[in-house]
Residue frames relative to the residue before (quaternion, step in Angstrom):
aa qw qx qy qz dx dy dz
M 1.0000 0.0000 0.0000 0.0000 0.00 0.00 0.00
K 0.1040 0.8127 -0.5583 0.1307 3.53 -0.75 1.02
A 0.1652 -0.7380 0.6474 0.0947 3.59 -1.16 0.77
R 0.0258 0.7583 -0.6513 -0.0143 3.46 -1.34 0.58
C 0.1334 -0.8160 0.5598 0.0542 3.60 -1.20 0.39
S 0.6708 -0.5212 0.3616 0.3842 3.59 -1.23 0.38
L 0.7500 -0.4007 0.3313 0.4089 3.48 -1.50 0.20
G 0.7623 0.3294 -0.2956 0.4722 3.53 -0.98 1.04
L 0.7255 0.3071 -0.2064 0.5803 3.55 1.26 -0.22
S 0.0219 0.7628 -0.6443 -0.0505 3.64 -1.25 0.31
I 0.5446 -0.6013 0.4774 0.3377 3.46 -1.33 0.46
H 0.3042 -0.7741 0.5287 0.1693 3.59 -0.74 1.11
K 0.7660 -0.2680 0.1742 0.5577 3.60 0.74 -0.97
Y 0.3775 -0.6768 0.5809 0.2490 3.53 -1.43 0.34
L 0.1439 -0.7715 0.6192 0.0243 3.48 -1.23 0.86
G 0.3131 0.7404 -0.5534 0.2178 3.56 -0.97 0.91
G 0.7853 -0.2764 0.2238 0.5068 3.59 -1.23 -0.44
F 0.6422 0.5195 -0.3343 0.4538 3.64 1.11 -0.39
G 0.6159 -0.5282 0.3712 0.4515 3.56 1.28 -0.12
E 0.6488 -0.4636 0.4023 0.4498 3.57 -0.88 -1.07
M 0.0187 -0.8078 0.5877 -0.0415 3.57 -0.74 1.07
L 0.2369 -0.7697 0.5769 0.1361 3.55 -1.09 0.80
D 0.5960 0.5689 -0.3590 0.4385 3.57 1.26 -0.32
S 0.0825 -0.7685 0.6304 0.0717 3.47 -1.30 0.42
P 0.5390 -0.1686 -0.8247 0.0303 1.60 -1.96 1.52
V 0.4877 -0.6353 0.5197 0.2974 3.57 -1.31 0.41
L 0.2315 -0.7728 0.5829 0.0976 3.60 -0.83 1.02
L 0.0104 0.8048 -0.5932 0.0178 3.65 -0.71 1.04
S 0.4770 -0.6614 0.4887 0.3101 3.57 -1.08 0.71
V 0.7942 -0.0447 0.0739 0.6015 3.67 0.93 -0.75
L 0.0100 -0.7583 0.6519 -0.0025 3.55 -1.21 0.60
D 0.0217 -0.8076 0.5892 -0.0099 3.60 -0.68 1.14
A 0.7425 -0.4657 0.3022 0.3748 3.46 -1.45 0.09
D 0.6308 0.5381 -0.3121 0.4639 3.55 1.35 -0.23
K 0.6797 0.4868 -0.2805 0.4715 3.58 1.25 0.00
T 0.1236 -0.7658 0.6219 0.1074 3.55 -1.24 0.42
V 0.1764 -0.7439 0.6400 0.0776 3.43 -1.28 0.76
A 0.1435 -0.7907 0.5934 0.0447 3.65 -0.95 0.84
F 0.0118 -0.7671 0.6373 0.0725 3.48 -1.27 0.38
T 0.3412 -0.7484 0.5418 0.1731 3.60 -1.12 0.71
L 0.3338 -0.7265 0.5678 0.1960 3.58 -1.19 0.60
R 0.1856 -0.7454 0.6275 0.1270 3.50 -1.37 0.49
Q 0.3383 -0.7322 0.5619 0.1833 3.60 -0.89 0.83
D 0.1948 -0.8270 0.5247 0.0524 3.48 -0.44 1.37
S 0.7927 0.0318 0.0268 0.6082 3.62 1.16 -0.69
R 0.6736 -0.5096 0.3419 0.4121 3.58 -1.22 0.26
L 0.3120 -0.7397 0.5732 0.1639 3.53 -1.00 0.89
K 0.4519 -0.6765 0.5090 0.2813 3.53 -1.20 0.64
P 0.4248 -0.7352 0.4578 0.2636 3.62 -0.62 1.11
D 0.7233 0.4530 -0.2652 0.4487 3.62 1.06 -0.39
A 0.6649 0.4210 -0.2795 0.5501 3.59 1.40 0.28
P 0.4487 -0.6862 0.4920 0.2928 3.65 -0.93 0.66
A 0.3548 -0.6669 0.6097 0.2400 3.52 -1.38 0.37
Y 0.2552 -0.8045 0.5313 0.0730 3.41 -0.95 1.06
I 0.0133 -0.7897 0.6134 -0.0034 3.61 -0.99 0.88
Q 0.0644 -0.7781 0.6242 0.0289 3.53 -0.97 0.89
F 0.0756 -0.7657 0.6387 0.0093 3.57 -1.08 0.87
A 0.0178 -0.8139 0.5782 -0.0538 3.62 -0.69 1.16
I 0.1054 -0.7504 0.6496 0.0620 3.48 -1.21 0.74
L 0.1479 -0.7335 0.6581 0.0840 3.52 -1.04 0.97
F 0.1069 0.8101 -0.5623 0.1267 3.57 -0.63 1.10
T 0.3750 -0.6713 0.5962 0.2307 3.42 -1.51 0.20
T 0.3926 -0.7125 0.5294 0.2406 3.66 -0.81 0.92
P 0.6622 -0.4853 0.3770 0.4288 3.59 -1.28 0.17
R 0.6569 0.4993 -0.2980 0.4800 3.61 1.29 -0.37
G 0.5648 -0.6275 0.3688 0.3889 3.52 1.29 0.04
E 0.4687 0.6660 -0.4591 0.3549 3.63 1.24 0.29
R 0.3219 -0.7408 0.5607 0.1825 3.54 -0.95 0.90
R 0.0720 0.8154 -0.5664 0.0953 3.65 -0.60 1.10
V 0.2544 -0.7323 0.6161 0.1396 3.48 -1.42 0.42
R 0.0420 -0.7816 0.6202 0.0521 3.56 -0.93 0.76
V 0.1435 -0.8168 0.5587 -0.0074 3.45 -0.82 1.17
F 0.0751 -0.7629 0.6391 0.0627 3.65 -1.02 0.78
N 0.0945 -0.7973 0.5961 0.0023 3.51 -0.82 1.09
Y 0.0464 -0.7959 0.6030 -0.0285 3.60 -0.95 0.96
A 0.1214 -0.7293 0.6693 0.0738 3.47 -1.18 0.85
L 0.0798 -0.8347 0.5448 -0.0058 3.56 -0.45 1.20
G 0.4366 -0.6916 0.4973 0.2895 3.65 -0.96 0.77
V 0.2820 -0.7411 0.5963 0.1252 3.46 -1.29 0.62
T 0.0432 0.7982 -0.5970 0.0673 3.57 -0.84 0.94
E 0.2363 -0.7505 0.6008 0.1414 3.51 -1.31 0.58
Q 0.7792 0.3517 -0.1735 0.4889 3.59 1.09 -0.51
P 0.6355 -0.5311 0.3602 0.4293 3.63 -1.11 0.57
S 0.7926 -0.0699 0.0725 0.6014 3.70 1.03 -0.68
T 0.0505 -0.7855 0.6158 0.0331 3.54 -1.13 0.49
D 0.4605 -0.6833 0.4899 0.2846 3.61 -0.98 0.74
R 0.6688 0.5221 -0.3061 0.4317 3.52 1.12 -0.67
F 0.7869 0.1368 -0.0768 0.5968 3.54 1.09 -0.79
P 0.0595 -0.8396 0.5366 0.0597 3.67 0.48 1.02
A 0.6448 0.5547 -0.3367 0.4039 3.64 0.97 -0.59
Q 0.6882 0.4727 -0.2524 0.4891 3.57 1.31 -0.35
C 0.4414 0.7141 -0.4706 0.2715 3.65 1.13 0.12
I 0.6487 -0.5707 0.3503 0.3617 3.49 -1.15 0.68
G 0.5986 0.5784 -0.3599 0.4215 3.58 1.03 -0.71
Q 0.6776 0.4655 -0.2962 0.4862 3.58 0.95 -0.80
M 0.5577 0.5785 -0.3966 0.4439 3.54 1.17 -0.58
Y 0.7139 0.4625 -0.2773 0.4466 3.57 0.78 -1.07
S 0.6354 0.5376 -0.3278 0.4470 3.60 1.09 -0.62
S 0.7142 0.4277 -0.2479 0.4955 3.59 1.17 -0.43
I 0.4045 0.7360 -0.4701 0.2716 3.60 1.24 0.09
D 0.3356 -0.7009 0.5986 0.1946 3.59 -1.06 0.87
M 0.3357 -0.7901 0.4838 0.1703 3.57 -0.23 1.29
D 0.6352 0.5310 -0.3310 0.4528 3.54 0.99 -0.75
A 0.6702 0.4951 -0.2949 0.4676 3.57 0.97 -0.84
V 0.6117 0.5381 -0.3477 0.4641 3.57 1.02 -0.72
L 0.7089 0.4576 -0.2824 0.4564 3.55 0.82 -0.97
D 0.6079 0.5699 -0.3252 0.4471 3.58 1.11 -0.73
L 0.6752 0.4841 -0.2792 0.4815 3.54 0.99 -0.94
E 0.6515 0.5073 -0.3304 0.4571 3.59 0.90 -0.76
A 0.6339 0.5281 -0.3340 0.4557 3.59 1.00 -0.85
K 0.6811 0.4790 -0.3196 0.4522 3.60 0.83 -0.92
Q 0.6713 0.5003 -0.3244 0.4402 3.59 0.83 -0.95
H 0.7508 0.4220 -0.2415 0.4471 3.67 0.76 -0.88
V 0.5232 0.5721 -0.4388 0.4542 3.56 1.15 -0.29
Q 0.6402 0.5012 -0.3211 0.4856 3.59 0.97 -0.82
T 0.6598 0.5156 -0.3528 0.4175 3.63 0.92 -0.70
I 0.5591 0.6125 -0.3789 0.4107 3.61 1.09 -0.66
Q 0.6775 0.5088 -0.2970 0.4403 3.57 0.98 -0.75
R 0.7261 0.3997 -0.2242 0.5126 3.58 1.28 -0.38
S 0.7745 0.2462 -0.1051 0.5731 3.50 1.20 -0.46
S 0.6213 -0.5133 0.3978 0.4384 3.61 -1.26 -0.15
V 0.6567 -0.4921 0.4021 0.4061 3.56 -1.37 0.33
N 0.6554 0.5239 -0.3263 0.4354 3.63 0.87 -0.90
N 0.6536 0.5012 -0.3211 0.4675 3.56 0.94 -0.80
T 0.6543 0.5085 -0.3116 0.4650 3.60 0.93 -0.81
R 0.6466 0.5073 -0.3315 0.4633 3.62 0.98 -0.74
N 0.6358 0.5431 -0.2950 0.4623 3.50 1.07 -0.81
M 0.6229 0.5251 -0.3196 0.4838 3.57 1.13 -0.86
L 0.6614 0.5174 -0.3311 0.4303 3.57 0.85 -0.94
C 0.6595 0.4981 -0.3002 0.4764 3.60 1.06 -0.78
Q 0.6768 0.5128 -0.2978 0.4362 3.45 1.00 -0.80
T 0.5817 0.5562 -0.3491 0.4800 3.55 1.20 -0.54
A 0.6554 0.5012 -0.3026 0.4772 3.58 0.99 -0.73
I 0.6590 0.5182 -0.3061 0.4511 3.52 1.03 -0.87
N 0.6258 0.5402 -0.3231 0.4606 3.55 1.12 -0.80
I 0.6441 0.5367 -0.2938 0.4591 3.59 0.92 -0.99
L 0.7564 0.4250 -0.2151 0.4482 3.52 0.62 -1.20
S 0.6573 0.4783 -0.3388 0.4737 3.64 0.97 -0.70
H 0.6300 0.5061 -0.3756 0.4537 3.61 1.01 -0.51
Y 0.6291 0.5130 -0.3540 0.4645 3.57 1.07 -0.64
R 0.6659 0.5037 -0.3190 0.4485 3.60 0.94 -0.80
K 0.6682 0.5170 -0.2778 0.4572 3.58 1.05 -0.82
T 0.8141 0.3257 -0.1528 0.4558 3.59 0.90 -0.85
V 0.7714 0.3311 -0.1509 0.5220 3.48 1.15 -0.62
S 0.7757 0.2669 -0.1429 0.5538 3.65 0.78 -1.04
T 0.1351 0.8551 -0.4942 0.0798 3.61 0.68 0.93
T 0.6915 0.4674 -0.2931 0.4664 3.70 1.15 -0.37
S 0.4622 0.6951 -0.4409 0.3298 3.65 1.22 -0.05
A 0.5139 -0.6199 0.4877 0.3373 3.58 -1.07 0.73
S 0.6173 -0.5800 0.4075 0.3413 3.58 -1.19 0.67
A 0.6765 0.4993 -0.3015 0.4496 3.51 1.07 -0.75
Q 0.6226 0.5584 -0.3303 0.4376 3.61 1.23 -0.23
F 0.2817 -0.7326 0.5957 0.1708 3.64 -0.73 1.00
V 0.0880 -0.8241 0.5591 -0.0223 3.55 -0.35 1.32
L 0.0153 -0.7792 0.6253 -0.0413 3.52 -0.94 1.05
P 0.5540 -0.5642 0.4832 0.3758 3.59 -1.20 0.59
E 0.5787 -0.6052 0.4058 0.3663 3.60 -1.00 0.64
S 0.6729 0.4962 -0.2967 0.4616 3.57 1.08 -0.62
M 0.7509 0.3706 -0.2000 0.5088 3.55 1.26 -0.24
K 0.2156 0.8099 -0.5172 0.1734 3.58 1.19 0.61
T 0.7313 0.4143 -0.2456 0.4829 3.62 1.01 -0.68
Y 0.4050 0.7500 -0.4712 0.2269 3.64 1.16 -0.12
P 0.6797 0.4617 -0.3452 0.4536 3.68 0.67 -0.88
L 0.6646 0.5107 -0.3301 0.4341 3.64 0.87 -0.79
L 0.6767 0.4906 -0.2851 0.4692 3.60 0.91 -0.90
L 0.6346 0.5195 -0.3133 0.4788 3.59 1.12 -0.80
L 0.6394 0.4949 -0.3394 0.4808 3.59 0.93 -0.75
G 0.6527 0.5172 -0.3255 0.4478 3.59 0.97 -0.88
M 0.6445 0.5123 -0.3320 0.4605 3.63 0.98 -0.85
L 0.6371 0.5308 -0.3312 0.4501 3.64 1.04 -0.78
K 0.7268 0.4422 -0.2571 0.4584 3.60 1.13 -0.51
T 0.4623 0.6689 -0.4373 0.3842 3.57 1.35 0.09
P 0.6522 -0.4896 0.3805 0.4361 3.63 -1.15 0.31
G 0.6458 0.5656 -0.3370 0.3867 3.57 0.95 -0.97
F 0.8074 0.2344 -0.1120 0.5297 3.61 0.95 -0.82
G 0.5233 0.6404 -0.4360 0.3550 3.54 1.19 -0.03
L 0.6308 -0.5163 0.3886 0.4297 3.57 -1.23 0.32
I 0.5658 -0.6651 0.3731 0.3135 3.57 -0.92 1.08
E 0.6475 0.5336 -0.3664 0.4022 3.67 0.87 -0.55
D 0.6449 0.5272 -0.3185 0.4525 3.62 1.23 -0.28
F 0.7771 0.2715 -0.1313 0.5524 3.58 1.25 -0.35
K 0.5153 -0.6037 0.4965 0.3514 3.49 -1.16 0.52
L 0.5954 -0.6295 0.3573 0.3485 3.56 -1.12 0.79
D 0.6405 0.5265 -0.3556 0.4315 3.58 1.03 -0.67
A 0.6491 0.4957 -0.3263 0.4759 3.61 1.07 -0.72
K 0.6333 0.5225 -0.3491 0.4518 3.62 1.08 -0.53
V 0.6591 0.4923 -0.3065 0.4787 3.59 1.02 -0.84
A 0.6560 0.5119 -0.3259 0.4488 3.61 0.97 -0.79
S 0.6359 0.5286 -0.3218 0.4611 3.57 1.07 -0.72
M 0.6292 0.5359 -0.3161 0.4659 3.53 1.05 -0.85
M 0.6756 0.4952 -0.2942 0.4601 3.55 0.91 -0.88
Q 0.6218 0.5393 -0.3286 0.4632 3.63 1.10 -0.71
F 0.6358 0.5443 -0.3139 0.4482 3.53 1.05 -0.91
R 0.5893 0.6283 -0.3558 0.3625 3.53 1.06 -0.76
S 0.8519 0.1663 0.0221 0.4962 3.51 0.86 -1.10
C 0.4907 0.7073 -0.4333 0.2666 3.65 1.09 -0.32
S 0.5804 -0.5968 0.4304 0.3488 3.55 -1.19 0.49
F 0.6946 -0.4609 0.3391 0.4361 3.61 -1.28 0.23
A 0.6671 0.5066 -0.3019 0.4551 3.58 0.87 -1.01
S 0.6767 0.4952 -0.2997 0.4550 3.56 0.91 -0.83
L 0.6378 0.5387 -0.3226 0.4461 3.54 1.05 -0.74
V 0.6568 0.5141 -0.3033 0.4608 3.58 0.90 -0.90
M 0.6628 0.4931 -0.2913 0.4824 3.55 1.05 -0.88
R 0.6307 0.5030 -0.3605 0.4683 3.63 1.05 -0.52
A 0.6820 0.4938 -0.2797 0.4613 3.54 1.02 -0.83
Y 0.8146 0.0366 0.0129 0.5787 3.58 0.92 -0.77
P 0.2168 -0.8019 0.5490 0.0928 3.59 0.01 1.28
R 0.4065 -0.7437 0.4836 0.2188 3.59 -1.04 0.73
L 0.1871 -0.7796 0.5922 0.0805 3.57 -1.05 0.83
Y 0.0074 -0.8123 0.5821 -0.0353 3.60 -0.69 1.13
S 0.3676 -0.7242 0.5367 0.2287 3.60 -0.96 0.87
I 0.4088 -0.7104 0.5275 0.2237 3.54 -0.84 1.09
S 0.6374 0.5208 -0.3715 0.4296 3.65 0.91 -0.60
Q 0.6060 0.5460 -0.3306 0.4746 3.56 1.20 -0.43
I 0.6477 0.5335 -0.3058 0.4499 3.42 1.06 -0.94
V 0.7786 0.3803 -0.2077 0.4538 3.59 0.86 -0.97
D 0.4170 0.7110 -0.4736 0.3103 3.60 1.35 -0.01
P 0.4326 -0.7365 0.4550 0.2515 3.57 -0.64 1.11
A 0.6079 0.5811 -0.3284 0.4301 3.59 1.25 -0.51
Q 0.6908 0.4404 -0.2435 0.5191 3.56 1.34 -0.42
P 0.4673 -0.6866 0.4775 0.2867 3.62 -1.17 0.53
W 0.4174 0.7506 -0.4762 0.1887 3.66 1.15 -0.25
G 0.8073 0.2535 -0.2290 0.4812 3.54 -1.00 0.92
T 0.6286 0.4900 -0.3701 0.4773 3.61 1.23 0.04
A 0.6310 -0.5629 0.3875 0.3672 3.55 -1.30 0.51
I 0.4093 -0.6753 0.5537 0.2642 3.56 -1.13 0.66
M 0.2429 -0.7770 0.5744 0.0857 3.56 -0.58 1.25
D 0.4065 0.6906 -0.4957 0.3349 3.52 0.28 1.29
N 0.4818 -0.6895 0.4448 0.3075 3.56 -0.80 0.81
E 0.6824 0.4708 -0.2809 0.4835 3.56 1.21 -0.58
A 0.5588 0.6092 -0.3973 0.3985 3.61 1.16 -0.29
A 0.5505 -0.6165 0.4550 0.3313 3.51 -1.17 0.72
S 0.5977 -0.5776 0.3980 0.3883 3.53 -1.12 0.58
G 0.7976 0.2665 -0.1964 0.5042 3.61 -0.85 0.89
S 0.4373 0.7003 -0.4643 0.3207 3.64 1.27 -0.08
I 0.0672 -0.7752 0.6253 0.0598 3.63 -1.10 0.70
H 0.5913 -0.5462 0.4662 0.3669 3.41 -1.48 0.19
K 0.1379 -0.8221 0.5493 0.0577 3.60 -0.46 1.11
P 0.4522 -0.7227 0.4464 0.2718 3.66 -0.69 0.95
T 0.4950 -0.6324 0.4904 0.3383 3.63 -1.11 0.35
N 0.4528 -0.6919 0.4925 0.2714 3.55 -0.90 0.88
I 0.3471 -0.7156 0.5657 0.2176 3.58 -1.13 0.67
P 0.6705 -0.5222 0.3354 0.4066 3.59 -1.23 0.52
A 0.4564 -0.7053 0.4880 0.2370 3.58 -0.92 1.02
S 0.4035 0.6724 -0.4885 0.3827 3.54 0.30 1.37
T 0.5701 -0.5938 0.4658 0.3246 3.56 -1.14 0.73
E 0.6019 0.5768 -0.3709 0.4092 3.58 1.07 -0.60
K 0.7061 0.4445 -0.2741 0.4782 3.63 1.10 -0.48
I 0.5648 0.5860 -0.3939 0.4271 3.62 1.28 0.05
V 0.1984 -0.7898 0.5765 0.0674 3.52 -0.64 1.26
P 0.5389 -0.6814 0.3786 0.3194 3.66 -0.70 1.06
I 0.7396 0.4196 -0.2509 0.4627 3.66 1.01 -0.70
D 0.5933 0.5502 -0.3653 0.4602 3.59 1.24 0.05
A 0.2591 -0.7007 0.6208 0.2376 3.56 -1.37 -0.06
Y 0.2097 -0.8227 0.5235 0.0717 3.56 -1.09 0.60
L 0.3394 -0.6593 0.6288 0.2338 3.50 -1.39 0.42
I 0.0559 -0.7798 0.6233 0.0190 3.58 -0.78 0.93
V 0.0439 -0.8571 0.5106 -0.0524 3.56 -0.25 1.24
N 0.0282 0.7492 -0.6618 0.0028 3.50 -0.99 0.96
S 0.7266 -0.4481 0.2689 0.4461 3.61 -1.16 -0.17
D 0.7325 0.4294 -0.2621 0.4587 3.63 1.19 -0.23
F 0.8088 0.1221 -0.0176 0.5750 3.55 1.08 -0.78
I 0.1952 -0.6919 0.6639 0.2059 3.44 -1.42 0.23
Y 0.1760 -0.8104 0.5576 0.0361 3.50 -0.42 1.38
V 0.2035 -0.7213 0.6532 0.1078 3.57 -1.18 0.77
Y 0.0940 -0.8196 0.5651 0.0078 3.53 -0.30 1.33
L 0.1470 -0.7801 0.6071 0.0342 3.54 -0.89 1.01
P 0.2658 -0.7675 0.5519 0.1888 3.70 -0.35 1.13
P 0.7000 -0.5010 0.3004 0.4107 3.63 -1.21 0.30
N 0.7708 0.3276 -0.1877 0.5131 3.57 1.07 -0.66
V 0.1430 0.8220 -0.5383 0.1187 3.62 1.07 0.61
S 0.5409 -0.6567 0.4196 0.3164 3.59 -0.91 0.92
E 0.5577 -0.6031 0.4656 0.3293 3.57 -1.24 0.74
Q 0.6004 0.5725 -0.3776 0.4113 3.63 1.04 -0.53
I 0.6758 0.4731 -0.2926 0.4836 3.58 0.96 -0.87
L 0.6159 0.5211 -0.3505 0.4757 3.61 1.01 -0.70
A 0.7146 0.4573 -0.2870 0.4448 3.62 0.79 -0.82
E 0.7581 0.4230 -0.2319 0.4389 3.61 0.80 -0.97
V 0.7504 0.3560 -0.2091 0.5162 3.59 1.18 -0.70
F 0.7889 0.2792 -0.1597 0.5236 3.63 0.86 -0.69
G 0.3928 -0.7205 0.5055 0.2665 3.75 1.10 -0.26
K 0.5733 0.5622 -0.3925 0.4486 3.59 1.10 0.69
T 0.3996 -0.7116 0.5106 0.2708 3.57 -1.18 0.33
T 0.7845 0.1554 -0.0949 0.5928 3.60 1.19 -0.55
L 0.6407 -0.5387 0.3998 0.3734 3.47 -1.30 0.38
A 0.6096 0.5862 -0.3362 0.4145 3.56 1.13 -0.73
E 0.6570 0.5407 -0.3068 0.4265 3.57 1.13 -0.54
V 0.5560 0.6202 -0.3807 0.4015 3.53 1.25 -0.35
V 0.1412 -0.7853 0.6011 0.0449 3.57 -0.79 1.09
V 0.4758 -0.7145 0.4375 0.2679 3.57 -0.66 1.15
E 0.6623 0.5396 -0.2875 0.4330 3.52 0.99 -1.04
E 0.6322 0.5279 -0.3604 0.4380 3.70 1.08 -0.43
G 0.3779 -0.7566 0.4688 0.2549 3.58 1.16 -0.28
L 0.6777 -0.4622 0.3562 0.4474 3.57 -1.20 -0.35
P 0.3292 -0.7866 0.4794 0.2075 3.62 -0.38 1.16
V 0.3367 -0.7035 0.5789 0.2379 3.55 -1.24 0.44
L 0.0682 -0.8251 0.5600 -0.0295 3.61 -0.30 1.33
E 0.5779 -0.5678 0.4731 0.3462 3.51 -1.40 0.12
S 0.5290 0.6539 -0.4217 0.3388 3.56 1.09 -0.23
E 0.6084 -0.5625 0.4158 0.3749 3.61 -1.18 0.61
S 0.6285 0.5508 -0.3412 0.4304 3.65 0.97 -0.79
S 0.6683 0.5089 -0.3025 0.4505 3.51 0.93 -0.97
K 0.6466 0.5302 -0.3120 0.4511 3.56 0.98 -0.93
R 0.6627 0.5077 -0.3261 0.4436 3.59 0.99 -0.84
V 0.6545 0.5118 -0.3323 0.4464 3.56 0.90 -0.91
H 0.6593 0.5123 -0.3053 0.4579 3.59 0.91 -0.85
A 0.6489 0.5182 -0.3253 0.4524 3.55 1.02 -0.81
V 0.6399 0.5035 -0.3362 0.4733 3.57 0.99 -0.79
I 0.6483 0.5075 -0.3444 0.4511 3.66 0.91 -0.86
D 0.6440 0.4968 -0.3450 0.4684 3.65 0.93 -0.76
C 0.6323 0.5432 -0.3343 0.4398 3.55 0.98 -0.75
L 0.6555 0.5292 -0.2781 0.4615 3.56 0.98 -0.95
R 0.6381 0.5246 -0.3119 0.4694 3.54 1.09 -0.76
K 0.6837 0.5040 -0.2918 0.4398 3.51 0.95 -0.95
E 0.6168 0.5611 -0.3058 0.4596 3.55 1.12 -0.82
K 0.6935 0.4784 -0.2554 0.4744 3.53 0.90 -0.97
G 0.1813 -0.8174 0.5226 0.1611 3.57 0.95 -0.96
G 0.6748 0.5107 -0.3248 0.4223 3.54 -1.19 -0.17
A 0.8382 -0.1822 0.1428 0.4937 3.53 -1.24 -0.63
Y 0.5584 -0.6335 0.4405 0.3046 3.49 -1.16 0.85
Q 0.2939 -0.7493 0.5687 0.1694 3.61 -0.94 0.94
Q 0.2981 -0.7566 0.5634 0.1464 3.51 -0.68 1.15
V 0.3850 -0.7001 0.5589 0.2218 3.61 -1.12 0.78
K 0.0129 0.7980 -0.6021 0.0247 3.56 -0.85 0.99
L 0.3799 -0.7279 0.5294 0.2137 3.54 -1.00 0.94
L 0.1496 -0.7762 0.6073 0.0792 3.54 -1.10 0.72
L 0.1629 -0.7754 0.6046 0.0816 3.56 -0.62 1.06
P 0.6171 -0.6138 0.3379 0.3581 3.62 -0.96 0.88
T 0.6887 0.4890 -0.2945 0.4470 3.70 0.98 -0.68
S 0.5745 0.6409 -0.3717 0.3479 3.61 1.14 -0.39
T 0.5251 -0.6356 0.4594 0.3306 3.54 -1.09 0.65
E 0.5991 0.5557 -0.3565 0.4530 3.63 1.13 -0.66
A 0.6208 0.5346 -0.3600 0.4464 3.64 0.98 -0.73
K 0.6606 0.5066 -0.3041 0.4631 3.60 0.93 -0.90
N 0.6750 0.4730 -0.3235 0.4648 3.59 0.95 -0.81
V 0.6382 0.5280 -0.3396 0.4456 3.64 0.99 -0.72
L 0.6569 0.5044 -0.3070 0.4688 3.55 0.92 -0.89
R 0.6567 0.5174 -0.3065 0.4551 3.55 0.99 -0.86
D 0.7597 0.4141 -0.2234 0.4488 3.59 0.82 -1.03
M 0.7956 0.3883 -0.1689 0.4333 3.63 0.96 -0.73
L 0.5892 0.4985 -0.3930 0.5000 3.57 1.22 -0.06
T 0.2412 -0.8609 0.4385 0.0919 3.51 0.44 1.42
E 0.7005 0.5069 -0.2786 0.4179 3.58 0.87 -0.89
D 0.5790 0.5686 -0.3693 0.4528 3.62 1.31 -0.16
C 0.3065 -0.7089 0.5952 0.2218 3.55 -1.37 0.21
K 0.2792 -0.7976 0.5195 0.1268 3.54 -0.56 1.21
N 0.7755 0.0088 0.0077 0.6313 3.57 1.11 -0.64
S 0.3291 -0.7843 0.4901 0.1906 3.65 -0.37 1.18
K 0.6559 0.5136 -0.3421 0.4348 3.57 1.12 -0.31
K 0.7477 0.3682 -0.1983 0.5158 3.58 1.30 -0.26
E 0.8241 0.0666 -0.0349 0.5614 3.63 1.13 -0.40
F 0.4743 -0.6907 0.4825 0.2554 3.57 -1.34 0.14
A 0.4094 -0.5892 0.6105 0.3353 3.46 -1.36 0.31
Y 0.6923 -0.5268 0.2876 0.4006 3.52 -1.10 0.57
L 0.6993 0.4539 -0.2990 0.4643 3.68 0.75 -0.86
T 0.6217 0.4962 -0.3485 0.4958 3.64 1.10 -0.58
F 0.6121 0.5379 -0.3514 0.4610 3.61 1.01 -0.68
L 0.6546 0.5122 -0.3252 0.4510 3.60 0.84 -0.91
T 0.6335 0.5237 -0.3113 0.4770 3.60 1.01 -0.86
H 0.7014 0.4659 -0.2976 0.4499 3.56 0.81 -0.89
L 0.6432 0.5087 -0.3277 0.4692 3.58 1.06 -0.78
H 0.6240 0.5426 -0.3287 0.4562 3.58 0.96 -0.78
R 0.6512 0.5221 -0.3019 0.4606 3.58 0.89 -0.85
M 0.6762 0.5175 -0.2621 0.4541 3.49 0.96 -1.00
I 0.6292 0.5472 -0.2867 0.4717 3.50 1.18 -0.84
L 0.6677 0.5194 -0.2753 0.4568 3.53 0.93 -0.95
S 0.6218 0.5277 -0.3050 0.4917 3.49 1.14 -0.90
R 0.6716 0.5217 -0.2961 0.4348 3.59 0.89 -0.98
V 0.6552 0.5372 -0.2912 0.4442 3.53 1.07 -0.97
Q 0.6518 0.5118 -0.3108 0.4655 3.64 1.12 -0.72
S 0.6887 0.4792 -0.2899 0.4605 3.55 1.14 -0.50
L 0.5409 0.6331 -0.3894 0.3936 3.61 1.31 -0.24
């Protein structure tokens, strides 16, 4: 595997499950669709604003059938020096921000800073992650969003979820403070960040929360097939996830909590008898046995819930996500709610709730803009 680029640029380093490598080409024993590899560029000399920069990335590999193949990716990227220009409007900085791939930005930051943890403290790494975000967003405000009121927190359209995903990443075992997580969970999380796919990374940073009462509501189409000639075969109506916060959890409802490894079915202490009967085939919460898992029943509600779970698995792709039941009195349920409800604050002395984090980030961005 090797990357190369045009005059004025050079490949700085490669990042992936192998860690950090400066040598090229990179030799890998196996590479599958669930993995990502990143590389960073270094500017060696001044680039011409009126000429594109070229990047090529090639992989020579052997298929499971023993066939030797090469796959090549070619990119021509615009170069700009000014926020906007009449002569080259397609190369203005504003359009560069609007075309940012948020998943790729988050993946690269995760790979770079996982390496930093091994050389520095966790606190320093967390501060560096936040400082990277402040630098990106303050540059946008200074060069593109110059007319916005100071009280307005302005984000590029392509980066609307950046603060939320960044906060979620800071709360994962890999980047969380070590006293809040077991060491083996922390190391496992760091290794996953090194190579996981975009979809898996986003799910690790911000697990999804779905209301089962909404899924089984007869007035809603969730979990039913999409009757459309243009829809892919087997497509279903998927519900919209709700904010990952305890404030959104209703005691009589039940919930799907989805991350990249598991699909948890959480049953609050006062879950409704209707959900217990139609989805679990039980009359009381005490009859639910965790080891039995989520039963497959003939009821319409059960079919809908399983259809949504299958849809979530297909969207995420990669490793199969096991379904696990969480009862309200179990230690695992408490740990899952603590670790996966990203918008909550578990310890105000060590971390932020989402709205507090937005306020903090906004204040730091304004301070940075004033110093530029």
